[in-house]
C-alpha positions as CSV (number, residue, x, y, z in Angstrom):
1,X,-8.1,20.9,8.7
2,X,-5.4,21.8,6.2
3,X,-2.5,19.4,6.7
4,X,0.5,19.6,4.4
5,X,2.1,16.2,3.4
6,X,5.5,15.8,1.8
7,X,6.6,13.7,-1.1
8,X,8.0,11.1,1.4
9,X,4.5,11.0,3.0
10,X,3.1,10.3,-0.5
11,X,5.4,7.4,-1.0
12,X,4.0,6.0,2.3
13,X,0.3,6.4,1.5
14,X,0.9,5.0,-2.0
15,X,2.6,2.0,-0.6
16,X,-0.2,1.5,2.0
17,X,-2.9,1.8,-0.6
18,X,-1.2,-0.6,-3.1
19,X,-1.1,-3.5,-0.7
20,X,-4.2,-2.8,1.4
21,X,-6.9,-5.4,1.7
22,X,-9.5,-4.5,-0.9
23,X,-12.6,-5.1,1.2
24,X,-11.2,-3.0,4.1
25,X,-10.1,-0.2,1.7
26,X,-13.5,-0.1,0.0
27,X,-15.4,0.0,3.4
28,X,-13.2,2.8,4.7
29,X,-13.7,4.7,1.5
30,X,-17.5,4.3,1.5
31,X,-17.6,5.3,5.2
32,X,-15.6,8.4,4.4
33,X,-18.6,9.4,2.3
34,X,-17.1,11.9,-0.2
35,X,-16.8,10.8,-3.8
36,X,-15.2,13.7,-5.8
37,X,-16.0,14.7,-9.3
38,X,-13.2,13.5,-11.6
39,X,-12.1,12.7,-15.1
40,X,-10.0,9.6,-16.0
41,X,-6.6,10.4,-17.5
42,X,-6.0,6.7,-17.7
43,X,-9.0,4.4,-17.0
44,X,-8.1,1.4,-14.7
45,X,-6.2,-1.3,-16.6
46,X,-4.4,-4.4,-15.5
47,X,-1.0,-5.4,-16.8
48,X,2.1,-7.2,-15.8
49,X,5.4,-5.9,-14.4
50,X,8.7,-7.7,-14.0
51,X,9.9,-7.9,-10.4
52,X,13.7,-7.7,-10.0
53,X,15.8,-8.7,-7.1
54,X,19.4,-8.7,-5.8
55,X,21.2,-11.2,-3.7
56,X,22.1,-9.6,-0.4
57,X,20.9,-6.3,-1.7
58,X,24.3,-5.8,-3.4
59,X,24.6,-8.5,-6.1
60,X,23.7,-8.2,-9.7
61,X,20.0,-7.7,-10.4
62,X,18.1,-10.6,-11.7
63,X,14.5,-11.1,-12.9
64,X,12.6,-12.7,-10.0
65,X,9.2,-13.1,-11.8
66,X,6.2,-11.3,-13.0
67,X,3.4,-9.7,-10.9
68,X,0.0,-8.4,-12.0
69,X,-0.6,-4.7,-11.3
70,X,-3.6,-2.5,-12.0
71,X,-3.1,1.2,-12.6
72,X,-5.3,4.3,-12.8
73,X,-4.8,8.0,-13.3
74,X,-7.4,10.7,-12.8
75,X,-7.8,14.4,-12.4
76,X,-10.2,16.0,-9.9
77,X,-12.4,18.9,-10.9
78,X,-9.9,21.3,-9.5
79,X,-7.1,19.8,-11.6
80,X,-5.3,17.7,-8.9
81,X,-4.0,14.5,-10.4
82,X,-4.0,11.2,-8.6
83,X,-2.5,7.9,-9.4
84,X,-3.3,4.4,-8.2
85,X,-1.1,1.4,-8.6
86,X,-2.3,-1.8,-6.8
87,X,-1.4,-5.4,-6.7
88,X,-3.7,-7.7,-8.6
89,X,-6.5,-7.1,-11.1
90,X,-9.0,-4.9,-9.1
91,X,-10.0,-1.9,-11.2
92,X,-12.2,-0.6,-8.4
93,X,-9.3,-0.7,-5.9
94,X,-7.0,1.2,-8.3
95,X,-9.7,3.8,-8.9
96,X,-10.2,4.3,-5.1
97,X,-6.4,4.5,-4.6
98,X,-6.2,7.2,-7.3
99,X,-9.0,9.2,-5.8
100,X,-7.4,9.0,-2.3
101,X,-4.0,10.0,-3.8
102,X,-5.6,13.1,-5.4
103,X,-7.5,14.1,-2.3
104,X,-4.5,13.7,-0.1
105,X,-3.0,16.6,-2.1
106,X,-5.9,18.9,-1.3
107,X,-7.3,20.4,1.8
108,X,-9.2,17.2,2.6
109,X,-5.9,15.5,3.4
110,X,-6.2,15.7,7.2
111,X,-9.7,14.2,7.5
112,X,-9.0,11.6,4.8
113,X,-5.8,10.6,6.5
114,X,-7.7,10.0,9.8
115,X,-10.6,8.3,8.2
116,X,-8.8,5.9,5.8
117,X,-5.0,5.9,6.0
118,X,-4.6,5.6,9.8
119,X,-7.0,2.6,10.1
120,X,-5.2,0.9,7.1
121,X,-1.8,1.6,8.7
122,X,-3.0,0.2,12.1
123,X,-4.4,-3.0,10.3
124,X,-1.0,-3.4,8.5
125,X,0.9,-3.1,11.8
126,X,-1.5,-5.6,13.5
127,X,-0.9,-8.0,10.7
128,X,2.9,-7.6,11.1
129,X,2.6,-8.3,14.8
130,X,0.4,-11.3,14.3
131,X,2.8,-12.7,11.7
132,X,5.8,-12.1,14.0
133,X,4.0,-13.8,16.9
134,X,3.2,-16.8,14.8
135,X,6.8,-17.1,13.6
136,X,8.1,-16.7,17.1
137,X,6.0,-19.6,18.3
138,X,7.9,-21.9,16.0
139,X,11.3,-20.7,17.1
140,X,13.7,-23.4,18.2
141,X,16.4,-22.7,20.7
142,X,19.6,-24.7,19.9
143,X,22.2,-25.2,22.6
144,X,25.2,-27.4,23.1
145,X,25.8,-29.3,26.3
146,X,29.3,-29.5,27.5
147,X,30.3,-33.2,27.6
148,X,33.1,-33.0,30.2
149,X,35.6,-34.8,28.0
150,X,37.3,-31.6,27.0
């Protein structure tokens, strides 16, 4: 299956990989069963980044705080380059993310998408639904009773 993905799709899978649960990602990757030959362009390394924010999405930017990120860059045997940027200090997760990024730019994209990315997206959606349900359970309805003196 030779599926063509766009740059917008790449943003989506990079986002999905960066925040995926490491144990789930590793299991899906091992179940996929293909570990391509590659060469590191940048071995996995952890570092810090400054997270910036804006009040109301329109105010002046301010430094919100620091976050630990691990990055990795590699080239497959055919020359395809993959990058992995993940939250936290997991070098193994960053390497897997870089391999998946590289493979998603090849003919293996369709099967890899079904085997790894779709289950991760479903897990993310289920987590969002569970979080929303938990928040909805604590919702308080406020109302005002008319007192009749008006």
